[in-house]
MIFI-432874 format. One line per 5 residues: number of its first residue (from 1); their letters; for each residue x, y, z of C-alpha. Coordinates in steps of 0.2 Angstrom, whole numbers, plus 5000, padded with zeros to 4 digits. Layout:
NUM) A) X Y Z; ...
This chain:
1) XXXXX) 5000 5000 5000; 5006 5017 4996; 5002 5031 5009; 5003 5049 5005; 5002 5063 5019
6) XXXXX) 4999 5080 5012; 5003 5093 5025; 5002 5112 5025; 5018 5119 5032; 5035 5112 5037
11) XXXXX) 5040 5105 5054; 5052 5117 5062; 5055 5109 5079; 5069 5096 5078; 5061 5085 5091
16) XXXXX) 5045 5083 5080; 5055 5081 5064; 5065 5067 5072; 5049 5059 5079; 5041 5059 5062
21) XXXXX) 5057 5052 5053; 5058 5038 5066; 5041 5032 5063; 5043 5034 5044; 5058 5023 5045
26) XXXXX) 5048 5010 5056; 5034 5010 5043; 5046 5005 5029; 5042 4986 5030; 5023 4989 5030
31) XXXXX) 5020 5003 5017; 5028 5016 5006; 5025 5033 5014; 5027 5049 5006; 5025 5066 5014
36) XXXXX) 5021 5081 5003; 5024 5097 5012; 5014 5112 5004; 5016 5130 5009; 5002 5138 5018
41) XXXXX) 4995 5154 5011; 5000 5168 5022; 4984 5177 5030; 4987 5195 5033; 4969 5200 5035
46) XXXXX) 4958 5188 5045; 4944 5193 5033; 4953 5184 5019; 4954 5167 5028; 4942 5158 5017
51) XXXXX) 4951 5165 5002; 4967 5157 5008; 4959 5141 5012; 4952 5140 4995; 4969 5143 4987
56) XXXXX) 4977 5130 4999; 4963 5118 4994; 4966 5120 4975; 4985 5116 4979; 4980 5101 4990
61) XXXXX) 4968 5094 4977; 4981 5095 4963; 4992 5082 4973; 4978 5069 4975; 4975 5056 4962
66) XXXXX) 4958 5053 4956; 4958 5035 4963; 4966 5038 4979; 4956 5035 4995; 4956 5052 5005
71) XXXXX) 4956 5054 5024; 4955 5072 5029; 4960 5077 5047; 4946 5088 5053; 4940 5094 5070
76) XXXXX) 4922 5088 5066; 4928 5071 5059; 4925 5054 5067; 4936 5049 5082; 4942 5031 5081
81) XXXXX) 4952 5021 5094; 4968 5014 5088; 4960 4997 5085; 4946 5005 5074; 4959 5015 5065
86) XXXXX) 4969 4999 5061; 4953 4991 5055; 4949 5006 5044; 4966 5005 5036; 4963 4986 5033
91) XXXXX) 4946 4989 5026; 4953 5001 5014; 4967 4990 5009; 4956 4975 5006; 4944 4986 4995
96) XXXXX) 4958 4986 4982; 4963 5004 4984; 4982 5006 4980; 4984 5024 4987; 4978 5031 5004
101) XXXXX) 4980 5050 5006; 4979 5059 5022; 4977 5078 5022; 4982 5089 5036; 4977 5107 5033
106) XXXXX) 4984 5123 5039; 4981 5129 5057; 4965 5137 5050; 4958 5121 5044; 4955 5114 5026
111) XXXXX) 4944 5121 5012; 4927 5114 5010; 4932 5108 4992; 4945 5096 5001; 4933 5091 5014
116) XXXXX) 4920 5087 5001; 4933 5076 4992; 4936 5066 5008; 4931 5048 5008; 4932 5049 5027
121) XXXXX) 4934 5063 5039; 4945 5059 5055; 4947 5068 5071; 4962 5065 5082; 4954 5071 5098
126) XXXXX) 4942 5084 5105; 4958 5092 5112; 4968 5106 5104; 4986 5101 5099; 5000 5112 5092
131) XXXXX) 4997 5110 5073; 5013 5102 5070; 5010 5088 5082; 4996 5082 5070; 5009 5074 5058
136) XXXXX) 5019 5065 5072; 5003 5058 5080; 4997 5053 5063; 5012 5043 5057; 5013 5035 5075
141) XXXXX) 4995 5030 5073; 4998 5023 5056; 5013 5013 5062; 5003 5007 5077; 4989 5002 5065
146) XXXXX) 5001 4991 5055; 5008 4983 5071; 4990 4979 5077; 4985 4972 5060; 5001 4961 5060
151) XXXXX) 4998 4955 5078; 5015 4961 5082; 5020 4968 5099; 5019 4987 5101; 5001 4991 5105
156) X) 4996 4989 5123
């Protein structure tokens, strides 16, 4: 399975980058994972937030293949346990999908066009996290999902 993570912005903190890199390395036996970092649109006027989201949305959509299964990370998305997330990935894999794309929007969210393209909307938590934590949490949960599916030790 090929997994693509489209994320707005670059990770600046070394400890977060190191964590993401570690889980990407651990994922190598299970899936091919590509991270596509896109530049967020700078918002100089809060009244232009929607315009910025629409511009970002067009850029995001241009990186999604037509036959890719898309999971957007959204506050109003469905919350899953790690086991349920693993089962979701398994169901997607078994349906014959060759590419699974996760979308992490900017700190302002994602455009309605990207949300409408989603096959599934996922929420990490009702809590608020630093935006850059989302990528680390996501790659760790993807790794955990594969460990659960393979029946390997890691998930407790």
